[in-house]
N, CA, C and O atoms as a Maestro MAE file, in Angstrom:
{
 s_m_m2io_version
 :::
 2.0.0
}

f_m_ct {
 s_m_title
 :::
 protein
 m_atom[332] {
  # First column is atom index #
  i_m_mmod_type
  r_m_x_coord
  r_m_y_coord
  r_m_z_coord
  i_m_residue_number
  s_m_chain_name
  s_m_pdb_residue_name
  s_m_pdb_atom_name
  i_m_atomic_number
  :::
  1 25 -74.720 138.254 172.505 1 A "MET " " N  " 7
  2 3 -73.970 137.422 173.214 1 A "MET " " CA " 6
  3 2 -72.905 138.802 173.180 1 A "MET " " C  " 6
  4 15 -73.059 139.719 172.373 1 A "MET " " O  " 8
  5 25 -71.909 138.767 174.113 2 A "LEU " " N  " 7
  6 3 -71.474 140.144 174.578 2 A "LEU " " CA " 6
  7 2 -69.834 139.826 174.584 2 A "LEU " " C  " 6
  8 15 -69.373 138.977 175.347 2 A "LEU " " O  " 8
  9 25 -69.179 140.422 173.861 3 A "THR " " N  " 7
  10 3 -68.121 140.082 173.716 3 A "THR " " CA " 6
  11 2 -66.886 140.934 174.225 3 A "THR " " C  " 6
  12 15 -65.994 141.391 173.510 3 A "THR " " O  " 8
  13 25 -67.000 141.052 175.512 4 A "LEU " " N  " 7
  14 3 -66.581 141.658 176.371 4 A "LEU " " CA " 6
  15 2 -65.155 141.018 177.130 4 A "LEU " " C  " 6
  16 15 -65.338 139.883 177.570 4 A "LEU " " O  " 8
  17 25 -63.586 141.651 177.372 5 A "GLU " " N  " 7
  18 3 -63.178 141.118 177.546 5 A "GLU " " CA " 6
  19 2 -62.351 141.627 178.960 5 A "GLU " " C  " 6
  20 15 -61.756 142.704 178.971 5 A "GLU " " O  " 8
  21 25 -62.388 140.724 180.145 6 A "LEU " " N  " 7
  22 3 -62.159 141.797 181.380 6 A "LEU " " CA " 6
  23 2 -60.609 141.826 181.634 6 A "LEU " " C  " 6
  24 15 -59.995 140.812 181.302 6 A "LEU " " O  " 8
  25 25 -59.958 142.790 182.143 7 A "HIS " " N  " 7
  26 3 -58.498 142.896 182.697 7 A "HIS " " CA " 6
  27 2 -58.256 142.501 184.308 7 A "HIS " " C  " 6
  28 15 -57.585 143.342 184.906 7 A "HIS " " O  " 8
  29 25 -58.683 141.393 185.077 8 A "LYS " " N  " 7
  30 3 -58.760 141.408 185.824 8 A "LYS " " CA " 6
  31 2 -57.342 142.063 186.761 8 A "LYS " " C  " 6
  32 15 -57.348 142.013 187.991 8 A "LYS " " O  " 8
  33 25 -56.442 142.524 186.157 9 A "ASN " " N  " 7
  34 3 -55.251 143.339 187.261 9 A "ASN " " CA " 6
  35 2 -55.327 144.848 187.057 9 A "ASN " " C  " 6
  36 15 -54.556 145.770 187.322 9 A "ASN " " O  " 8
  37 25 -56.488 144.775 186.511 10 A "LYS " " N  " 7
  38 3 -56.240 146.564 185.913 10 A "LYS " " CA " 6
  39 2 -57.202 146.963 187.707 10 A "LYS " " C  " 6
  40 15 -57.919 146.307 188.462 10 A "LYS " " O  " 8
  41 25 -56.790 148.026 187.691 11 A "SER " " N  " 7
  42 3 -57.102 149.123 189.108 11 A "SER " " CA " 6
  43 2 -59.009 149.283 188.652 11 A "SER " " C  " 6
  44 15 -59.788 149.290 189.605 11 A "SER " " O  " 8
  45 25 -59.392 149.360 187.709 12 A "THR " " N  " 7
  46 3 -60.633 149.538 187.282 12 A "THR " " CA " 6
  47 2 -61.450 148.340 188.018 12 A "THR " " C  " 6
  48 15 -61.153 147.216 187.614 12 A "THR " " O  " 8
  49 25 -62.546 148.425 189.156 13 A "PRO " " N  " 7
  50 3 -63.223 147.340 189.610 13 A "PRO " " CA " 6
  51 2 -63.870 146.614 188.133 13 A "PRO " " C  " 6
  52 15 -64.168 147.246 187.119 13 A "PRO " " O  " 8
  53 25 -63.967 145.429 188.289 14 A "LEU " " N  " 7
  54 3 -64.940 144.579 187.111 14 A "LEU " " CA " 6
  55 2 -65.781 144.849 186.828 14 A "LEU " " C  " 6
  56 15 -66.022 144.849 185.621 14 A "LEU " " O  " 8
  57 25 -67.016 145.358 188.014 15 A "TYR " " N  " 7
  58 3 -67.961 145.691 187.488 15 A "TYR " " CA " 6
  59 2 -68.161 146.973 186.736 15 A "TYR " " C  " 6
  60 15 -68.995 147.133 185.845 15 A "TYR " " O  " 8
  61 25 -67.162 148.033 187.260 16 A "MET " " N  " 7
  62 3 -66.804 149.167 186.528 16 A "MET " " CA " 6
  63 2 -66.582 149.059 184.423 16 A "MET " " C  " 6
  64 15 -66.918 149.672 183.409 16 A "MET " " O  " 8
  65 25 -65.671 147.636 184.926 17 A "GLN " " N  " 7
  66 3 -65.590 147.595 183.496 17 A "GLN " " CA " 6
  67 2 -66.837 147.247 182.776 17 A "GLN " " C  " 6
  68 15 -67.087 147.654 181.641 17 A "GLN " " O  " 8
  69 25 -67.558 146.531 183.426 18 A "ILE " " N  " 7
  70 3 -68.742 145.832 182.449 18 A "ILE " " CA " 6
  71 2 -69.482 147.026 182.148 18 A "ILE " " C  " 6
  72 15 -69.527 147.629 181.075 18 A "ILE " " O  " 8
  73 25 -70.029 147.278 183.182 19 A "TYR " " N  " 7
  74 3 -70.581 148.578 183.473 19 A "TYR " " CA " 6
  75 2 -70.375 149.516 181.625 19 A "TYR " " C  " 6
  76 15 -71.257 149.654 180.777 19 A "TYR " " O  " 8
  77 25 -68.941 149.975 181.560 20 A "SER " " N  " 7
  78 3 -68.595 151.220 181.208 20 A "SER " " CA " 6
  79 2 -68.377 150.584 179.715 20 A "SER " " C  " 6
  80 15 -68.679 151.333 178.786 20 A "SER " " O  " 8
  81 25 -67.843 149.173 179.357 21 A "TYR " " N  " 7
  82 3 -68.049 148.442 177.984 21 A "TYR " " CA " 6
  83 2 -69.703 148.606 177.805 21 A "TYR " " C  " 6
  84 15 -70.151 149.310 176.900 21 A "TYR " " O  " 8
  85 25 -70.608 147.870 178.777 22 A "ILE " " N  " 7
  86 3 -72.121 147.650 177.988 22 A "ILE " " CA " 6
  87 2 -72.541 149.221 178.039 22 A "ILE " " C  " 6
  88 15 -72.965 149.486 176.914 22 A "ILE " " O  " 8
  89 25 -72.584 150.016 178.610 23 A "LYS " " N  " 7
  90 3 -72.823 151.550 178.565 23 A "LYS " " CA " 6
  91 2 -72.350 152.053 176.983 23 A "LYS " " C  " 6
  92 15 -73.189 152.555 176.235 23 A "LYS " " O  " 8
  93 25 -70.944 151.870 176.562 24 A "SER " " N  " 7
  94 3 -70.390 152.465 175.232 24 A "SER " " CA " 6
  95 2 -71.349 151.597 174.189 24 A "SER " " C  " 6
  96 15 -72.232 152.211 173.590 24 A "SER " " O  " 8
  97 25 -71.215 150.464 174.014 25 A "GLU " " N  " 7
  98 3 -72.220 149.412 173.372 25 A "GLU " " CA " 6
  99 2 -73.749 150.088 172.818 25 A "GLU " " C  " 6
  100 15 -74.233 150.011 171.689 25 A "GLU " " O  " 8
  101 25 -74.436 150.936 174.350 26 A "VAL " " N  " 7
  102 3 -75.834 150.863 174.049 26 A "VAL " " CA " 6
  103 2 -75.433 152.654 173.503 26 A "VAL " " C  " 6
  104 15 -76.292 153.197 172.808 26 A "VAL " " O  " 8
  105 25 -74.338 153.344 173.800 27 A "LEU " " N  " 7
  106 3 -74.637 154.489 172.960 27 A "LEU " " CA " 6
  107 2 -73.896 154.420 171.167 27 A "LEU " " C  " 6
  108 15 -74.083 155.243 170.272 27 A "LEU " " O  " 8
  109 25 -73.335 153.577 171.133 28 A "ALA " " N  " 7
  110 3 -72.740 153.599 169.965 28 A "ALA " " CA " 6
  111 2 -74.123 152.541 169.407 28 A "ALA " " C  " 6
  112 15 -73.830 151.657 168.603 28 A "ALA " " O  " 8
  113 25 -75.067 152.626 169.696 29 A "ARG " " N  " 7
  114 3 -76.492 152.049 168.750 29 A "ARG " " CA " 6
  115 2 -75.600 150.369 168.478 29 A "ARG " " C  " 6
  116 15 -76.030 149.746 167.507 29 A "ARG " " O  " 8
  117 25 -74.817 149.909 169.019 30 A "ARG " " N  " 7
  118 3 -74.613 148.190 169.086 30 A "ARG " " CA " 6
  119 2 -75.348 147.396 169.173 30 A "ARG " " C  " 6
  120 15 -75.627 146.476 168.405 30 A "ARG " " O  " 8
  121 25 -75.937 147.821 170.621 31 A "LEU " " N  " 7
  122 3 -76.701 146.935 171.353 31 A "LEU " " CA " 6
  123 2 -77.965 147.832 170.985 31 A "LEU " " C  " 6
  124 15 -77.810 149.033 171.207 31 A "LEU " " O  " 8
  125 25 -79.082 147.472 170.505 32 A "LYS " " N  " 7
  126 3 -80.259 148.348 170.011 32 A "LYS " " CA " 6
  127 2 -81.286 148.188 171.395 32 A "LYS " " C  " 6
  128 15 -81.183 147.439 172.367 32 A "LYS " " O  " 8
  129 25 -82.174 149.083 171.093 33 A "ALA " " N  " 7
  130 3 -83.410 149.042 172.332 33 A "ALA " " CA " 6
  131 2 -84.160 147.718 171.821 33 A "ALA " " C  " 6
  132 15 -84.540 147.296 170.729 33 A "ALA " " O  " 8
  133 25 -84.184 147.307 173.042 34 A "GLY " " N  " 7
  134 3 -85.230 145.952 173.161 34 A "GLY " " CA " 6
  135 2 -84.326 144.812 173.763 34 A "GLY " " C  " 6
  136 15 -84.607 144.298 174.845 34 A "GLY " " O  " 8
  137 25 -83.308 144.464 173.073 35 A "ASN " " N  " 7
  138 3 -82.366 143.696 172.761 35 A "ASN " " CA " 6
  139 2 -82.177 143.261 174.814 35 A "ASN " " C  " 6
  140 15 -82.012 143.935 175.831 35 A "ASN " " O  " 8
  141 25 -82.264 142.424 174.630 36 A "LYS " " N  " 7
  142 3 -82.325 141.003 175.814 36 A "LYS " " CA " 6
  143 2 -80.792 141.166 176.445 36 A "LYS " " C  " 6
  144 15 -80.386 141.455 175.320 36 A "LYS " " O  " 8
  145 25 -80.052 141.208 176.940 37 A "LEU " " N  " 7
  146 3 -78.661 141.163 177.830 37 A "LEU " " CA " 6
  147 2 -78.763 140.116 178.422 37 A "LEU " " C  " 6
  148 15 -79.653 140.131 179.272 37 A "LEU " " O  " 8
  149 25 -78.205 139.182 178.325 38 A "PRO " " N  " 7
  150 3 -77.276 137.787 179.403 38 A "PRO " " CA " 6
  151 2 -77.483 138.070 180.310 38 A "PRO " " C  " 6
  152 15 -77.129 139.103 180.878 38 A "PRO " " O  " 8
  153 25 -78.464 136.753 180.902 39 A "SER " " N  " 7
  154 3 -78.738 136.668 182.364 39 A "SER " " CA " 6
  155 2 -77.661 136.860 183.153 39 A "SER " " C  " 6
  156 15 -76.603 136.266 182.946 39 A "SER " " O  " 8
  157 25 -77.860 137.841 184.279 40 A "LYS " " N  " 7
  158 3 -76.800 137.475 185.327 40 A "LYS " " CA " 6
  159 2 -75.402 136.227 185.376 40 A "LYS " " C  " 6
  160 15 -74.182 136.318 185.239 40 A "LYS " " O  " 8
  161 25 -76.102 135.400 185.573 41 A "ARG " " N  " 7
  162 3 -75.675 134.013 185.610 41 A "ARG " " CA " 6
  163 2 -75.021 133.397 184.920 41 A "ARG " " C  " 6
  164 15 -73.952 132.835 185.160 41 A "ARG " " O  " 8
  165 25 -75.833 133.468 183.652 42 A "ALA " " N  " 7
  166 3 -74.884 133.203 182.022 42 A "ALA " " CA " 6
  167 2 -73.637 134.217 181.852 42 A "ALA " " C  " 6
  168 15 -72.585 133.782 181.386 42 A "ALA " " O  " 8
  169 25 -73.757 135.526 182.221 43 A "LEU " " N  " 7
  170 3 -72.422 136.377 181.870 43 A "LEU " " CA " 6
  171 2 -71.558 136.093 182.968 43 A "LEU " " C  " 6
  172 15 -70.342 136.255 182.859 43 A "LEU " " O  " 8
  173 25 -72.178 135.611 184.198 44 A "ALA " " N  " 7
  174 3 -70.849 135.688 185.514 44 A "ALA " " CA " 6
  175 2 -70.054 134.357 184.876 44 A "ALA " " C  " 6
  176 15 -68.841 134.237 184.700 44 A "ALA " " O  " 8
  177 25 -71.330 133.206 184.530 45 A "ALA " " N  " 7
  178 3 -70.197 132.039 183.883 45 A "ALA " " CA " 6
  179 2 -69.241 132.213 182.470 45 A "ALA " " C  " 6
  180 15 -68.353 131.448 182.093 45 A "ALA " " O  " 8
  181 25 -69.667 133.342 181.883 46 A "GLN " " N  " 7
  182 3 -69.079 133.395 180.896 46 A "GLN " " CA " 6
  183 2 -67.618 134.269 180.920 46 A "GLN " " C  " 6
  184 15 -66.574 134.272 180.268 46 A "GLN " " O  " 8
  185 25 -68.049 134.824 181.786 47 A "LEU " " N  " 7
  186 3 -66.441 135.811 182.264 47 A "LEU " " CA " 6
  187 2 -65.929 135.329 183.351 47 A "LEU " " C  " 6
  188 15 -64.925 135.881 183.799 47 A "LEU " " O  " 8
  189 25 -66.606 133.961 184.168 48 A "GLY " " N  " 7
  190 3 -65.644 133.616 185.062 48 A "GLY " " CA " 6
  191 2 -65.456 134.037 186.057 48 A "GLY " " C  " 6
  192 15 -64.415 133.613 186.558 48 A "GLY " " O  " 8
  193 25 -66.211 134.996 186.877 49 A "ILE " " N  " 7
  194 3 -66.928 136.265 187.828 49 A "ILE " " CA " 6
  195 2 -68.114 135.317 188.440 49 A "ILE " " C  " 6
  196 15 -68.685 134.273 188.124 49 A "ILE " " O  " 8
  197 25 -68.160 136.341 189.565 50 A "SER " " N  " 7
  198 3 -69.399 136.143 190.680 50 A "SER " " CA " 6
  199 2 -70.550 137.120 190.206 50 A "SER " " C  " 6
  200 15 -70.276 138.290 189.939 50 A "SER " " O  " 8
  201 25 -71.505 136.758 190.129 51 A "THR " " N  " 7
  202 3 -72.609 137.066 189.960 51 A "THR " " CA " 6
  203 2 -73.118 138.667 190.243 51 A "THR " " C  " 6
  204 15 -73.766 139.489 189.596 51 A "THR " " O  " 8
  205 25 -72.287 138.637 191.924 52 A "ILE " " N  " 7
  206 3 -72.533 139.855 192.215 52 A "ILE " " CA " 6
  207 2 -71.692 140.989 191.664 52 A "ILE " " C  " 6
  208 15 -71.953 142.147 191.991 52 A "ILE " " O  " 8
  209 25 -70.783 140.729 190.915 53 A "THR " " N  " 7
  210 3 -70.141 141.157 190.261 53 A "THR " " CA " 6
  211 2 -71.085 141.943 189.434 53 A "THR " " C  " 6
  212 15 -71.302 143.150 189.541 53 A "THR " " O  " 8
  213 25 -71.839 140.774 188.255 54 A "ILE " " N  " 7
  214 3 -72.817 141.319 186.918 54 A "ILE " " CA " 6
  215 2 -73.940 142.427 187.647 54 A "ILE " " C  " 6
  216 15 -74.383 143.450 187.124 54 A "ILE " " O  " 8
  217 25 -74.275 141.839 189.137 55 A "GLU " " N  " 7
  218 3 -75.423 143.093 189.896 55 A "GLU " " CA " 6
  219 2 -74.726 143.846 190.277 55 A "GLU " " C  " 6
  220 15 -74.972 143.601 191.458 55 A "GLU " " O  " 8
  221 25 -73.838 144.800 190.344 56 A "GLY " " N  " 7
  222 3 -73.418 145.703 190.714 56 A "GLY " " CA " 6
  223 2 -73.393 146.411 188.949 56 A "GLY " " C  " 6
  224 15 -73.928 147.511 188.814 56 A "GLY " " O  " 8
  225 25 -72.769 145.735 187.689 57 A "ALA " " N  " 7
  226 3 -72.476 146.653 186.923 57 A "ALA " " CA " 6
  227 2 -74.238 146.609 186.169 57 A "ALA " " C  " 6
  228 15 -74.701 147.487 185.441 57 A "ALA " " O  " 8
  229 25 -74.690 145.803 186.448 58 A "TYR " " N  " 7
  230 3 -76.426 145.688 185.693 58 A "TYR " " CA " 6
  231 2 -77.564 146.633 186.821 58 A "TYR " " C  " 6
  232 15 -78.706 146.724 186.371 58 A "TYR " " O  " 8
  233 25 -77.347 147.244 188.067 59 A "GLY " " N  " 7
  234 3 -77.675 147.485 188.960 59 A "GLY " " CA " 6
  235 2 -77.239 149.356 188.448 59 A "GLY " " C  " 6
  236 15 -78.114 150.219 188.386 59 A "GLY " " O  " 8
  237 25 -75.857 149.612 188.163 60 A "GLN " " N  " 7
  238 3 -75.594 150.654 187.806 60 A "GLN " " CA " 6
  239 2 -76.123 151.124 186.379 60 A "GLN " " C  " 6
  240 15 -76.671 152.189 186.095 60 A "GLN " " O  " 8
  241 25 -75.861 150.212 185.685 61 A "LEU " " N  " 7
  242 3 -76.763 150.566 184.415 61 A "LEU " " CA " 6
  243 2 -78.188 151.135 184.523 61 A "LEU " " C  " 6
  244 15 -78.684 152.112 183.962 61 A "LEU " " O  " 8
  245 25 -78.672 150.318 185.334 62 A "MET " " N  " 7
  246 3 -80.661 150.357 185.656 62 A "MET " " CA " 6
  247 2 -80.785 151.562 186.027 62 A "MET " " C  " 6
  248 15 -81.839 152.093 185.675 62 A "MET " " O  " 8
  249 25 -79.662 152.544 186.959 63 A "ALA " " N  " 7
  250 3 -79.532 153.465 187.489 63 A "ALA " " CA " 6
  251 2 -79.672 154.556 186.471 63 A "ALA " " C  " 6
  252 15 -80.469 155.494 186.466 63 A "ALA " " O  " 8
  253 25 -78.863 154.285 185.726 64 A "GLU " " N  " 7
  254 3 -78.766 155.508 184.873 64 A "GLU " " CA " 6
  255 2 -79.931 155.388 183.773 64 A "GLU " " C  " 6
  256 15 -80.066 156.275 182.930 64 A "GLU " " O  " 8
  257 25 -80.622 154.457 183.803 65 A "GLY " " N  " 7
  258 3 -81.704 154.444 182.380 65 A "GLY " " CA " 6
  259 2 -81.124 153.729 181.398 65 A "GLY " " C  " 6
  260 15 -81.699 154.043 180.356 65 A "GLY " " O  " 8
  261 25 -80.206 152.857 181.165 66 A "TYR " " N  " 7
  262 3 -79.764 152.219 180.058 66 A "TYR " " CA " 6
  263 2 -80.339 150.479 179.662 66 A "TYR " " C  " 6
  264 15 -80.156 149.741 178.694 66 A "TYR " " O  " 8
  265 25 -80.770 150.400 180.402 67 A "ILE " " N  " 7
  266 3 -81.033 149.349 180.579 67 A "ILE " " CA " 6
  267 2 -82.476 148.803 181.665 67 A "ILE " " C  " 6
  268 15 -82.369 149.380 182.748 67 A "ILE " " O  " 8
  269 25 -83.445 148.086 181.636 68 A "TYR " " N  " 7
  270 3 -84.502 147.759 182.498 68 A "TYR " " CA " 6
  271 2 -84.760 146.471 182.218 68 A "TYR " " C  " 6
  272 15 -84.606 145.661 181.305 68 A "TYR " " O  " 8
  273 25 -85.372 146.575 183.715 69 A "ALA " " N  " 7
  274 3 -85.895 145.050 184.075 69 A "ALA " " CA " 6
  275 2 -87.334 144.453 184.172 69 A "ALA " " C  " 6
  276 15 -88.224 145.030 184.798 69 A "ALA " " O  " 8
  277 25 -87.545 143.094 183.428 70 A "LYS " " N  " 7
  278 3 -88.885 142.654 183.225 70 A "LYS " " CA " 6
  279 2 -88.942 141.322 184.261 70 A "LYS " " C  " 6
  280 15 -88.229 140.338 184.062 70 A "LYS " " O  " 8
  281 25 -89.675 141.397 185.141 71 A "ALA " " N  " 7
  282 3 -89.895 140.456 186.252 71 A "ALA " " CA " 6
  283 2 -90.020 139.339 184.969 71 A "ALA " " C  " 6
  284 15 -90.624 139.363 183.896 71 A "ALA " " O  " 8
  285 25 -89.117 138.333 185.654 72 A "LYS " " N  " 7
  286 3 -88.608 136.671 185.661 72 A "LYS " " CA " 6
  287 2 -88.918 136.883 183.986 72 A "LYS " " C  " 6
  288 15 -89.899 136.297 183.529 72 A "LYS " " O  " 8
  289 25 -88.208 137.593 183.217 73 A "SER " " N  " 7
  290 3 -87.838 137.640 181.989 73 A "SER " " CA " 6
  291 2 -86.430 138.126 181.680 73 A "SER " " C  " 6
  292 15 -85.725 137.524 180.870 73 A "SER " " O  " 8
  293 25 -86.006 139.246 182.343 74 A "GLY " " N  " 7
  294 3 -84.347 139.406 182.310 74 A "GLY " " CA " 6
  295 2 -84.361 140.643 182.100 74 A "GLY " " C  " 6
  296 15 -85.383 141.242 182.436 74 A "GLY " " O  " 8
  297 25 -83.078 141.522 181.392 75 A "TYR " " N  " 7
  298 3 -82.935 142.525 181.265 75 A "TYR " " CA " 6
  299 2 -82.573 142.983 179.799 75 A "TYR " " C  " 6
  300 15 -81.938 142.399 178.921 75 A "TYR " " O  " 8
  301 25 -83.150 144.155 179.820 76 A "TYR " " N  " 7
  302 3 -83.336 144.712 178.076 76 A "TYR " " CA " 6
  303 2 -82.602 145.839 178.231 76 A "TYR " " C  " 6
  304 15 -82.179 146.181 179.336 76 A "TYR " " O  " 8
  305 25 -82.359 146.603 176.988 77 A "ILE " " N  " 7
  306 3 -81.773 148.013 176.531 77 A "ILE " " CA " 6
  307 2 -82.605 148.657 176.455 77 A "ILE " " C  " 6
  308 15 -83.616 148.192 175.927 77 A "ILE " " O  " 8
  309 25 -82.615 149.971 176.909 78 A "SER " " N  " 7
  310 3 -83.429 150.862 177.639 78 A "SER " " CA " 6
  311 2 -83.655 151.794 175.678 78 A "SER " " C  " 6
  312 15 -82.589 152.111 175.152 78 A "SER " " O  " 8
  313 25 -84.587 152.015 175.105 79 A "PRO " " N  " 7
  314 3 -84.481 153.002 174.463 79 A "PRO " " CA " 6
  315 2 -83.774 154.308 174.462 79 A "PRO " " C  " 6
  316 15 -84.027 154.889 175.517 79 A "PRO " " O  " 8
  317 25 -83.024 154.968 173.729 80 A "LEU " " N  " 7
  318 3 -82.239 156.105 174.229 80 A "LEU " " CA " 6
  319 2 -82.713 157.151 173.996 80 A "LEU " " C  " 6
  320 15 -82.057 158.134 174.341 80 A "LEU " " O  " 8
  321 25 -83.838 157.328 173.422 81 A "GLU " " N  " 7
  322 3 -84.573 158.724 173.867 81 A "GLU " " CA " 6
  323 2 -85.276 158.891 175.557 81 A "GLU " " C  " 6
  324 15 -85.638 159.839 176.253 81 A "GLU " " O  " 8
  325 25 -85.211 157.287 175.723 82 A "SER " " N  " 7
  326 3 -85.448 157.593 177.526 82 A "SER " " CA " 6
  327 2 -84.295 157.777 178.396 82 A "SER " " C  " 6
  328 15 -84.372 157.571 179.607 82 A "SER " " O  " 8
  329 25 -83.172 158.180 177.785 83 A "ILE " " N  " 7
  330 3 -81.585 158.133 178.894 83 A "ILE " " CA " 6
  331 2 -81.920 159.450 178.785 83 A "ILE " " C  " 6
  332 15 -81.239 160.309 179.345 83 A "ILE " " O  " 8
  :::
 }
 m_bond[331] {
  # First column is bond index #
  i_m_from
  i_m_to
  i_m_order
  :::
  1 1 2 1
  2 2 3 1
  3 3 4 2
  4 3 5 1
  5 5 6 1
  6 6 7 1
  7 7 8 2
  8 7 9 1
  9 9 10 1
  10 10 11 1
  11 11 12 2
  12 11 13 1
  13 13 14 1
  14 14 15 1
  15 15 16 2
  16 15 17 1
  17 17 18 1
  18 18 19 1
  19 19 20 2
  20 19 21 1
  21 21 22 1
  22 22 23 1
  23 23 24 2
  24 23 25 1
  25 25 26 1
  26 26 27 1
  27 27 28 2
  28 27 29 1
  29 29 30 1
  30 30 31 1
  31 31 32 2
  32 31 33 1
  33 33 34 1
  34 34 35 1
  35 35 36 2
  36 35 37 1
  37 37 38 1
  38 38 39 1
  39 39 40 2
  40 39 41 1
  41 41 42 1
  42 42 43 1
  43 43 44 2
  44 43 45 1
  45 45 46 1
  46 46 47 1
  47 47 48 2
  48 47 49 1
  49 49 50 1
  50 50 51 1
  51 51 52 2
  52 51 53 1
  53 53 54 1
  54 54 55 1
  55 55 56 2
  56 55 57 1
  57 57 58 1
  58 58 59 1
  59 59 60 2
  60 59 61 1
  61 61 62 1
  62 62 63 1
  63 63 64 2
  64 63 65 1
  65 65 66 1
  66 66 67 1
  67 67 68 2
  68 67 69 1
  69 69 70 1
  70 70 71 1
  71 71 72 2
  72 71 73 1
  73 73 74 1
  74 74 75 1
  75 75 76 2
  76 75 77 1
  77 77 78 1
  78 78 79 1
  79 79 80 2
  80 79 81 1
  81 81 82 1
  82 82 83 1
  83 83 84 2
  84 83 85 1
  85 85 86 1
  86 86 87 1
  87 87 88 2
  88 87 89 1
  89 89 90 1
  90 90 91 1
  91 91 92 2
  92 91 93 1
  93 93 94 1
  94 94 95 1
  95 95 96 2
  96 95 97 1
  97 97 98 1
  98 98 99 1
  99 99 100 2
  100 99 101 1
  101 101 102 1
  102 102 103 1
  103 103 104 2
  104 103 105 1
  105 105 106 1
  106 106 107 1
  107 107 108 2
  108 107 109 1
  109 109 110 1
  110 110 111 1
  111 111 112 2
  112 111 113 1
  113 113 114 1
  114 114 115 1
  115 115 116 2
  116 115 117 1
  117 117 118 1
  118 118 119 1
  119 119 120 2
  120 119 121 1
  121 121 122 1
  122 122 123 1
  123 123 124 2
  124 123 125 1
  125 125 126 1
  126 126 127 1
  127 127 128 2
  128 127 129 1
  129 129 130 1
  130 130 131 1
  131 131 132 2
  132 131 133 1
  133 133 134 1
  134 134 135 1
  135 135 136 2
  136 135 137 1
  137 137 138 1
  138 138 139 1
  139 139 140 2
  140 139 141 1
  141 141 142 1
  142 142 143 1
  143 143 144 2
  144 143 145 1
  145 145 146 1
  146 146 147 1
  147 147 148 2
  148 147 149 1
  149 149 150 1
  150 150 151 1
  151 151 152 2
  152 151 153 1
  153 153 154 1
  154 154 155 1
  155 155 156 2
  156 155 157 1
  157 157 158 1
  158 158 159 1
  159 159 160 2
  160 159 161 1
  161 161 162 1
  162 162 163 1
  163 163 164 2
  164 163 165 1
  165 165 166 1
  166 166 167 1
  167 167 168 2
  168 167 169 1
  169 169 170 1
  170 170 171 1
  171 171 172 2
  172 171 173 1
  173 173 174 1
  174 174 175 1
  175 175 176 2
  176 175 177 1
  177 177 178 1
  178 178 179 1
  179 179 180 2
  180 179 181 1
  181 181 182 1
  182 182 183 1
  183 183 184 2
  184 183 185 1
  185 185 186 1
  186 186 187 1
  187 187 188 2
  188 187 189 1
  189 189 190 1
  190 190 191 1
  191 191 192 2
  192 191 193 1
  193 193 194 1
  194 194 195 1
  195 195 196 2
  196 195 197 1
  197 197 198 1
  198 198 199 1
  199 199 200 2
  200 199 201 1
  201 201 202 1
  202 202 203 1
  203 203 204 2
  204 203 205 1
  205 205 206 1
  206 206 207 1
  207 207 208 2
  208 207 209 1
  209 209 210 1
  210 210 211 1
  211 211 212 2
  212 211 213 1
  213 213 214 1
  214 214 215 1
  215 215 216 2
  216 215 217 1
  217 217 218 1
  218 218 219 1
  219 219 220 2
  220 219 221 1
  221 221 222 1
  222 222 223 1
  223 223 224 2
  224 223 225 1
  225 225 226 1
  226 226 227 1
  227 227 228 2
  228 227 229 1
  229 229 230 1
  230 230 231 1
  231 231 232 2
  232 231 233 1
  233 233 234 1
  234 234 235 1
  235 235 236 2
  236 235 237 1
  237 237 238 1
  238 238 239 1
  239 239 240 2
  240 239 241 1
  241 241 242 1
  242 242 243 1
  243 243 244 2
  244 243 245 1
  245 245 246 1
  246 246 247 1
  247 247 248 2
  248 247 249 1
  249 249 250 1
  250 250 251 1
  251 251 252 2
  252 251 253 1
  253 253 254 1
  254 254 255 1
  255 255 256 2
  256 255 257 1
  257 257 258 1
  258 258 259 1
  259 259 260 2
  260 259 261 1
  261 261 262 1
  262 262 263 1
  263 263 264 2
  264 263 265 1
  265 265 266 1
  266 266 267 1
  267 267 268 2
  268 267 269 1
  269 269 270 1
  270 270 271 1
  271 271 272 2
  272 271 273 1
  273 273 274 1
  274 274 275 1
  275 275 276 2
  276 275 277 1
  277 277 278 1
  278 278 279 1
  279 279 280 2
  280 279 281 1
  281 281 282 1
  282 282 283 1
  283 283 284 2
  284 283 285 1
  285 285 286 1
  286 286 287 1
  287 287 288 2
  288 287 289 1
  289 289 290 1
  290 290 291 1
  291 291 292 2
  292 291 293 1
  293 293 294 1
  294 294 295 1
  295 295 296 2
  296 295 297 1
  297 297 298 1
  298 298 299 1
  299 299 300 2
  300 299 301 1
  301 301 302 1
  302 302 303 1
  303 303 304 2
  304 303 305 1
  305 305 306 1
  306 306 307 1
  307 307 308 2
  308 307 309 1
  309 309 310 1
  310 310 311 1
  311 311 312 2
  312 311 313 1
  313 313 314 1
  314 314 315 1
  315 315 316 2
  316 315 317 1
  317 317 318 1
  318 318 319 1
  319 319 320 2
  320 319 321 1
  321 321 322 1
  322 322 323 1
  323 323 324 2
  324 323 325 1
  325 325 326 1
  326 326 327 1
  327 327 328 2
  328 327 329 1
  329 329 330 1
  330 330 331 1
  331 331 332 2
  :::
 }
}
């Protein structure tokens, strides 16, 4: 489970806060290659936000190679060597 705290009154958009948190956890190796991330729906429920916000964060992380998706399985952390 991710222990992320969002600041809804901050000028930084929520999806960027999520993106930055996951990226920093990957780079610090606290999230290991191959680890599964929470589903968009589960993380949205945990944080009390929209799944569209999670899609934005996951989409940016995928575009930059920090995570990858497996069809009908979920989102996983990419090996740092591939970033």
